[in-house]
Biopython code that builds the backbone (N, CA, C, O; Angstrom):
import numpy as np
from Bio.PDB.StructureBuilder import StructureBuilder

atoms = [
    (1, "MET", "N", (-2.674, -6.600, -33.552)),
    (1, "MET", "CA", (-3.143, -6.903, -32.209)),
    (1, "MET", "C", (-4.593, -7.381, -32.309)),
    (1, "MET", "O", (-5.448, -6.677, -32.846)),
    (2, "ASN", "N", (-4.855, -8.552, -31.802)),
    (2, "ASN", "CA", (-6.221, -9.058, -31.903)),
    (2, "ASN", "C", (-7.049, -8.666, -30.681)),
    (2, "ASN", "O", (-6.539, -8.079, -29.728)),
    (3, "ALA", "N", (-8.322, -9.000, -30.731)),
    (3, "ALA", "CA", (-9.250, -8.582, -29.676)),
    (3, "ALA", "C", (-8.873, -9.171, -28.318)),
    (3, "ALA", "O", (-9.041, -8.516, -27.289)),
    (4, "ASN", "N", (-8.370, -10.394, -28.310)),
    (4, "ASN", "CA", (-8.002, -11.040, -27.047)),
    (4, "ASN", "C", (-6.850, -10.298, -26.374)),
    (4, "ASN", "O", (-6.872, -10.102, -25.159)),
    (5, "GLN", "N", (-5.863, -9.889, -27.132)),
    (5, "GLN", "CA", (-4.730, -9.155, -26.570)),
    (5, "GLN", "C", (-5.165, -7.802, -26.019)),
    (5, "GLN", "O", (-4.716, -7.386, -24.951)),
    (6, "ILE", "N", (-6.037, -7.118, -26.749)),
    (6, "ILE", "CA", (-6.534, -5.816, -26.288)),
    (6, "ILE", "C", (-7.320, -5.989, -24.993)),
    (6, "ILE", "O", (-7.156, -5.213, -24.052)),
    (7, "PHE", "N", (-8.173, -7.011, -24.949)),
    (7, "PHE", "CA", (-8.957, -7.282, -23.742)),
    (7, "PHE", "C", (-8.036, -7.574, -22.563)),
    (7, "PHE", "O", (-8.250, -7.050, -21.469)),
    (8, "ASN", "N", (-7.016, -8.403, -22.770)),
    (8, "ASN", "CA", (-6.074, -8.729, -21.692)),
    (8, "ASN", "C", (-5.327, -7.491, -21.209)),
    (8, "ASN", "O", (-5.122, -7.318, -20.007)),
    (9, "MET", "N", (-4.923, -6.634, -22.133)),
    (9, "MET", "CA", (-4.197, -5.420, -21.771)),
    (9, "MET", "C", (-5.072, -4.503, -20.911)),
    (9, "MET", "O", (-4.623, -3.993, -19.884)),
    (10, "ILE", "N", (-6.316, -4.297, -21.334)),
    (10, "ILE", "CA", (-7.229, -3.430, -20.584)),
    (10, "ILE", "C", (-7.537, -4.034, -19.220)),
    (10, "ILE", "O", (-7.604, -3.316, -18.222)),
    (11, "THR", "N", (-7.724, -5.347, -19.173)),
    (11, "THR", "CA", (-8.000, -6.022, -17.899)),
    (11, "THR", "C", (-6.830, -5.854, -16.937)),
    (11, "THR", "O", (-7.033, -5.559, -15.759)),
    (12, "ARG", "N", (-5.608, -6.039, -17.429)),
    (12, "ARG", "CA", (-4.427, -5.874, -16.570)),
    (12, "ARG", "C", (-4.307, -4.454, -16.045)),
    (12, "ARG", "O", (-3.996, -4.247, -14.872)),
    (13, "MET", "N", (-4.554, -3.468, -16.911)),
    (13, "MET", "CA", (-4.483, -2.068, -16.478)),
    (13, "MET", "C", (-5.506, -1.794, -15.378)),
    (13, "MET", "O", (-5.191, -1.149, -14.378)),
    (14, "PHE", "N", (-6.719, -2.282, -15.564)),
    (14, "PHE", "CA", (-7.780, -2.074, -14.582)),
    (14, "PHE", "C", (-7.438, -2.758, -13.258)),
    (14, "PHE", "O", (-7.557, -2.150, -12.195)),
    (15, "LEU", "N", (-7.015, -4.019, -13.324)),
    (15, "LEU", "CA", (-6.681, -4.751, -12.100)),
    (15, "LEU", "C", (-5.513, -4.106, -11.360)),
    (15, "LEU", "O", (-5.513, -4.067, -10.130)),
    (16, "ARG", "N", (-4.525, -3.603, -12.084)),
    (16, "ARG", "CA", (-3.381, -2.945, -11.447)),
    (16, "ARG", "C", (-3.847, -1.735, -10.648)),
    (16, "ARG", "O", (-3.414, -1.526, -9.515)),
    (17, "ARG", "N", (-4.735, -0.938, -11.248)),
    (17, "ARG", "CA", (-5.242, 0.243, -10.535)),
    (17, "ARG", "C", (-6.033, -0.152, -9.297)),
    (17, "ARG", "O", (-5.875, 0.452, -8.237)),
    (18, "VAL", "N", (-6.884, -1.165, -9.430)),
    (18, "VAL", "CA", (-7.711, -1.598, -8.300)),
    (18, "VAL", "C", (-6.834, -2.122, -7.167)),
    (18, "VAL", "O", (-7.051, -1.780, -6.004)),
    (19, "VAL", "N", (-5.852, -2.945, -7.500)),
    (19, "VAL", "CA", (-4.968, -3.502, -6.471)),
    (19, "VAL", "C", (-4.170, -2.389, -5.798)),
    (19, "VAL", "O", (-4.017, -2.397, -4.576)),
    (20, "ASN", "N", (-3.662, -1.440, -6.568)),
    (20, "ASN", "CA", (-2.897, -0.332, -5.985)),
    (20, "ASN", "C", (-3.760, 0.488, -5.034)),
    (20, "ASN", "O", (-3.317, 0.834, -3.939)),
    (21, "LYS", "N", (-4.985, 0.802, -5.442)),
    (21, "LYS", "CA", (-5.869, 1.576, -4.560)),
    (21, "LYS", "C", (-6.192, 0.794, -3.296)),
    (21, "LYS", "O", (-6.233, 1.362, -2.204)),
    (22, "GLY", "N", (-6.421, -0.509, -3.441)),
    (22, "GLY", "CA", (-6.707, -1.348, -2.277)),
    (22, "GLY", "C", (-5.536, -1.405, -1.316)),
    (22, "GLY", "O", (-5.718, -1.314, -0.102)),
    (23, "MET", "N", (-4.332, -1.556, -1.853)),
    (23, "MET", "CA", (-3.138, -1.589, -1.004)),
    (23, "MET", "C", (-2.979, -0.268, -0.259)),
    (23, "MET", "O", (-2.751, -0.253, 0.950)),
    (24, "ASN", "N", (-3.101, 0.838, -0.985)),
    (24, "ASN", "CA", (-2.936, 2.148, -0.352)),
    (24, "ASN", "C", (-4.009, 2.393, 0.701)),
    (24, "ASN", "O", (-3.713, 2.924, 1.772)),
    (25, "ALA", "N", (-5.254, 2.013, 0.412)),
    (25, "ALA", "CA", (-6.336, 2.220, 1.376)),
    (25, "ALA", "C", (-6.113, 1.373, 2.625)),
    (25, "ALA", "O", (-6.309, 1.852, 3.742)),
    (26, "GLY", "N", (-5.708, 0.129, 2.444)),
    (26, "GLY", "CA", (-5.469, -0.754, 3.585)),
    (26, "GLY", "C", (-4.326, -0.267, 4.450)),
    (26, "GLY", "O", (-4.427, -0.266, 5.677)),
    (27, "LEU", "N", (-3.243, 0.145, 3.821)),
    (27, "LEU", "CA", (-2.095, 0.634, 4.586)),
    (27, "LEU", "C", (-2.423, 1.934, 5.301)),
    (27, "LEU", "O", (-1.996, 2.144, 6.437)),
    (28, "SER", "N", (-3.174, 2.804, 4.646)),
    (28, "SER", "CA", (-3.564, 4.064, 5.289)),
    (28, "SER", "C", (-4.463, 3.793, 6.487)),
    (28, "SER", "O", (-4.346, 4.445, 7.524)),
    (29, "ARG", "N", (-5.348, 2.838, 6.336)),
    (29, "ARG", "CA", (-6.259, 2.514, 7.430)),
    (29, "ARG", "C", (-5.497, 1.919, 8.611)),
    (29, "ARG", "O", (-5.811, 2.208, 9.766)),
    (30, "MET", "N", (-4.503, 1.094, 8.322)),
    (30, "MET", "CA", (-3.717, 0.490, 9.395)),
    (30, "MET", "C", (-2.882, 1.529, 10.127)),
    (30, "MET", "O", (-2.717, 1.437, 11.344)),
    (31, "SER", "N", (-2.359, 2.501, 9.424)),
    (31, "SER", "CA", (-1.443, 3.454, 10.046)),
    (31, "SER", "C", (-2.144, 4.686, 10.602)),
    (31, "SER", "O", (-1.549, 5.415, 11.396)),
    (32, "GLY", "N", (-3.371, 4.935, 10.216)),
    (32, "GLY", "CA", (-4.063, 6.153, 10.647)),
    (32, "GLY", "C", (-4.704, 6.021, 12.018)),
    (32, "GLY", "O", (-4.675, 4.960, 12.641)),
    (33, "GLY", "N", (-5.275, 7.110, 12.464)),
    (33, "GLY", "CA", (-6.015, 7.094, 13.726)),
    (33, "GLY", "C", (-5.110, 7.154, 14.937)),
    (33, "GLY", "O", (-3.949, 7.552, 14.842)),
    (34, "GLY", "N", (-5.647, 6.757, 16.066)),
    (34, "GLY", "CA", (-4.864, 6.743, 17.292)),
    (34, "GLY", "C", (-5.160, 7.940, 18.169)),
    (34, "GLY", "O", (-5.983, 8.792, 17.833)),
    (35, "LYS", "N", (-4.469, 7.989, 19.309)),
    (35, "LYS", "CA", (-4.647, 9.084, 20.261)),
    (35, "LYS", "C", (-3.772, 10.268, 19.867)),
    (35, "LYS", "O", (-2.820, 10.117, 19.101)),
    (36, "PRO", "N", (-4.099, 11.449, 20.393)),
    (36, "PRO", "CA", (-3.184, 12.585, 20.206)),
    (36, "PRO", "C", (-1.857, 12.291, 20.902)),
    (36, "PRO", "O", (-1.820, 11.538, 21.875)),
    (37, "GLN", "N", (-0.789, 12.872, 20.415)),
    (37, "GLN", "CA", (0.539, 12.541, 20.925)),
    (37, "GLN", "C", (0.725, 12.918, 22.395)),
    (37, "GLN", "O", (1.465, 12.244, 23.112)),
    (38, "ASP", "N", (0.072, 13.972, 22.848)),
    (38, "ASP", "CA", (0.259, 14.380, 24.246)),
    (38, "ASP", "C", (-0.433, 13.434, 25.230)),
    (38, "ASP", "O", (-0.160, 13.497, 26.428)),
    (39, "ARG", "N", (-1.318, 12.563, 24.753)),
    (39, "ARG", "CA", (-2.025, 11.633, 25.646)),
    (39, "ARG", "C", (-1.500, 10.206, 25.537)),
    (39, "ARG", "O", (-2.142, 9.280, 26.032)),
    (40, "THR", "N", (-0.347, 10.008, 24.899)),
    (40, "THR", "CA", (0.203, 8.664, 24.760)),
    (40, "THR", "C", (1.414, 8.489, 25.662)),
    (40, "THR", "O", (2.112, 9.451, 25.984)),
    (41, "THR", "N", (1.650, 7.252, 26.062)),
    (41, "THR", "CA", (2.819, 6.942, 26.883)),
    (41, "THR", "C", (4.016, 6.718, 25.968)),
    (41, "THR", "O", (3.881, 6.661, 24.746)),
    (42, "GLY", "N", (5.171, 6.594, 26.573)),
    (42, "GLY", "CA", (6.390, 6.362, 25.796)),
    (42, "GLY", "C", (6.335, 5.060, 25.016)),
    (42, "GLY", "O", (6.788, 4.990, 23.874)),
    (43, "ALA", "N", (5.773, 4.017, 25.646)),
    (43, "ALA", "CA", (5.675, 2.722, 24.970)),
    (43, "ALA", "C", (4.740, 2.805, 23.766)),
    (43, "ALA", "O", (5.015, 2.225, 22.716)),
    (44, "GLU", "N", (3.632, 3.532, 23.926)),
    (44, "GLU", "CA", (2.689, 3.679, 22.810)),
    (44, "GLU", "C", (3.322, 4.457, 21.665)),
    (44, "GLU", "O", (3.129, 4.123, 20.495)),
    (45, "GLN", "N", (4.080, 5.498, 22.008)),
    (45, "GLN", "CA", (4.755, 6.282, 20.969)),
    (45, "GLN", "C", (5.773, 5.428, 20.228)),
    (45, "GLN", "O", (5.907, 5.522, 19.007)),
    (46, "SER", "N", (6.491, 4.592, 20.980)),
    (46, "SER", "CA", (7.477, 3.704, 20.369)),
    (46, "SER", "C", (6.798, 2.717, 19.419)),
    (46, "SER", "O", (7.286, 2.462, 18.318)),
    (47, "GLN", "N", (5.674, 2.170, 19.857)),
    (47, "GLN", "CA", (4.947, 1.217, 19.020)),
    (47, "GLN", "C", (4.393, 1.907, 17.771)),
    (47, "GLN", "O", (4.395, 1.322, 16.688)),
    (48, "ALA", "N", (3.923, 3.136, 17.916)),
    (48, "ALA", "CA", (3.407, 3.883, 16.769)),
    (48, "ALA", "C", (4.521, 4.141, 15.757)),
    (48, "ALA", "O", (4.309, 4.043, 14.549)),
    (49, "ARG", "N", (5.715, 4.472, 16.265)),
    (49, "ARG", "CA", (6.854, 4.696, 15.377)),
    (49, "ARG", "C", (7.198, 3.430, 14.595)),
    (49, "ARG", "O", (7.463, 3.478, 13.393)),
    (50, "LYS", "N", (7.189, 2.286, 15.306)),
    (50, "LYS", "CA", (7.483, 1.013, 14.646)),
    (50, "LYS", "C", (6.420, 0.684, 13.604)),
    (50, "LYS", "O", (6.734, 0.149, 12.541)),
    (51, "GLY", "N", (5.169, 1.001, 13.905)),
    (51, "GLY", "CA", (4.087, 0.759, 12.953)),
    (51, "GLY", "C", (4.246, 1.590, 11.696)),
    (51, "GLY", "O", (4.049, 1.096, 10.586)),
    (52, "LYS", "N", (4.605, 2.857, 11.871)),
    (52, "LYS", "CA", (4.812, 3.725, 10.704)),
    (52, "LYS", "C", (5.985, 3.228, 9.866)),
    (52, "LYS", "O", (5.941, 3.278, 8.637)),
    (53, "GLN", "N", (7.030, 2.751, 10.532)),
    (53, "GLN", "CA", (8.180, 2.208, 9.807)),
    (53, "GLN", "C", (7.767, 0.959, 9.026)),
    (53, "GLN", "O", (8.208, 0.762, 7.894)),
    (54, "ALA", "N", (6.927, 0.119, 9.625)),
    (54, "ALA", "CA", (6.449, -1.083, 8.932)),
    (54, "ALA", "C", (5.620, -0.710, 7.704)),
    (54, "ALA", "O", (5.713, -1.363, 6.665)),
    (55, "VAL", "N", (4.816, 0.331, 7.828)),
    (55, "VAL", "CA", (4.008, 0.788, 6.691)),
    (55, "VAL", "C", (4.918, 1.289, 5.579)),
    (55, "VAL", "O", (4.690, 0.987, 4.407)),
    (56, "ARG", "N", (5.942, 2.048, 5.934)),
    (56, "ARG", "CA", (6.884, 2.539, 4.921)),
    (56, "ARG", "C", (7.547, 1.377, 4.190)),
    (56, "ARG", "O", (7.679, 1.396, 2.966)),
    (57, "THR", "N", (7.965, 0.364, 4.954)),
    (57, "THR", "CA", (8.602, -0.805, 4.353)),
    (57, "THR", "C", (7.632, -1.541, 3.439)),
    (57, "THR", "O", (8.015, -1.982, 2.355)),
    (58, "ALA", "N", (6.379, -1.677, 3.869)),
    (58, "ALA", "CA", (5.380, -2.364, 3.050)),
    (58, "ALA", "C", (5.103, -1.598, 1.764)),
    (58, "ALA", "O", (4.959, -2.201, 0.701)),
    (59, "ARG", "N", (5.030, -0.285, 1.854)),
    (59, "ARG", "CA", (4.809, 0.524, 0.645)),
    (59, "ARG", "C", (5.970, 0.370, -0.325)),
    (59, "ARG", "O", (5.777, 0.250, -1.535)),
    (60, "LYS", "N", (7.187, 0.377, 0.229)),
    (60, "LYS", "CA", (8.371, 0.221, -0.611)),
    (60, "LYS", "C", (8.355, -1.144, -1.305)),
    (60, "LYS", "O", (8.661, -1.249, -2.493)),
    (61, "ALA", "N", (7.995, -2.185, -0.549)),
    (61, "ALA", "CA", (7.931, -3.533, -1.127)),
    (61, "ALA", "C", (6.858, -3.605, -2.213)),
    (61, "ALA", "O", (7.068, -4.238, -3.248)),
    (62, "ALA", "N", (5.716, -2.965, -1.985)),
    (62, "ALA", "CA", (4.649, -2.960, -2.990)),
    (62, "ALA", "C", (5.112, -2.236, -4.247)),
    (62, "ALA", "O", (4.824, -2.674, -5.361)),
    (63, "ARG", "N", (5.826, -1.133, -4.074)),
    (63, "ARG", "CA", (6.334, -0.377, -5.221)),
    (63, "ARG", "C", (7.314, -1.219, -6.039)),
    (63, "ARG", "O", (7.257, -1.238, -7.268)),
    (64, "ILE", "N", (8.212, -1.915, -5.339)),
    (64, "ILE", "CA", (9.197, -2.755, -6.026)),
    (64, "ILE", "C", (8.496, -3.902, -6.748)),
    (64, "ILE", "O", (8.856, -4.240, -7.876)),
    (65, "THR", "N", (7.501, -4.498, -6.104)),
    (65, "THR", "CA", (6.759, -5.596, -6.722)),
    (65, "THR", "C", (6.046, -5.124, -7.976)),
    (65, "THR", "O", (6.044, -5.821, -8.991)),
    (66, "ARG", "N", (5.440, -3.947, -7.913)),
    (66, "ARG", "CA", (4.764, -3.414, -9.101)),
    (66, "ARG", "C", (5.767, -3.159, -10.220)),
    (66, "ARG", "O", (5.484, -3.419, -11.390)),
    (67, "ARG", "N", (6.939, -2.649, -9.854)),
    (67, "ARG", "CA", (7.969, -2.384, -10.859)),
    (67, "ARG", "C", (8.428, -3.679, -11.522)),
    (67, "ARG", "O", (8.623, -3.728, -12.736)),
    (68, "MET", "N", (8.601, -4.732, -10.713)),
    (68, "MET", "CA", (9.035, -6.016, -11.261)),
    (68, "MET", "C", (7.950, -6.625, -12.146)),
    (68, "MET", "O", (8.262, -7.324, -13.110)),
    (69, "GLY", "N", (6.699, -6.371, -11.835)),
    (69, "GLY", "CA", (5.598, -6.919, -12.615)),
    (69, "GLY", "C", (5.498, -6.324, -14.004)),
    (69, "GLY", "O", (4.889, -6.922, -14.892)),
    (70, "LYS", "N", (6.088, -5.154, -14.206)),
    (70, "LYS", "CA", (6.018, -4.506, -15.521)),
    (70, "LYS", "C", (6.930, -5.183, -16.532)),
    (70, "LYS", "O", (6.713, -5.065, -17.738)),
    (71, "PHE", "N", (7.946, -5.890, -16.054)),
    (71, "PHE", "CA", (8.906, -6.496, -16.983)),
    (71, "PHE", "C", (8.494, -7.871, -17.406)),
    (71, "PHE", "O", (9.197, -8.514, -18.185)),
]
sb = StructureBuilder()
sb.init_structure("model")
sb.init_model(0)
sb.init_chain("A")
sb.init_seg("    ")
for serial, (resi, resn, name, xyz) in enumerate(atoms, 1):
    if name == "N":
        sb.init_residue(resn, " ", resi, " ")
    sb.init_atom(name, np.array(xyz, "f"), 0.0, 1.0, " ", f" {name:<3s}", serial, name[0])
structure = sb.get_structure()
């Protein structure tokens, strides 16, 4: 293994971690916060549920993409 291959391997490992942390932080920021549940209307609760479902789907897609990138 030459120096270029080692450098590329370390760079990929570092970038993978940075991208994963960025994705998780962004998704957490999008899904977090909001009003307490007792002060929300039915429409707001419905929209919050849809938002959480979208976050779950996005996380699943990110996980699958990362898995495919390993091959």
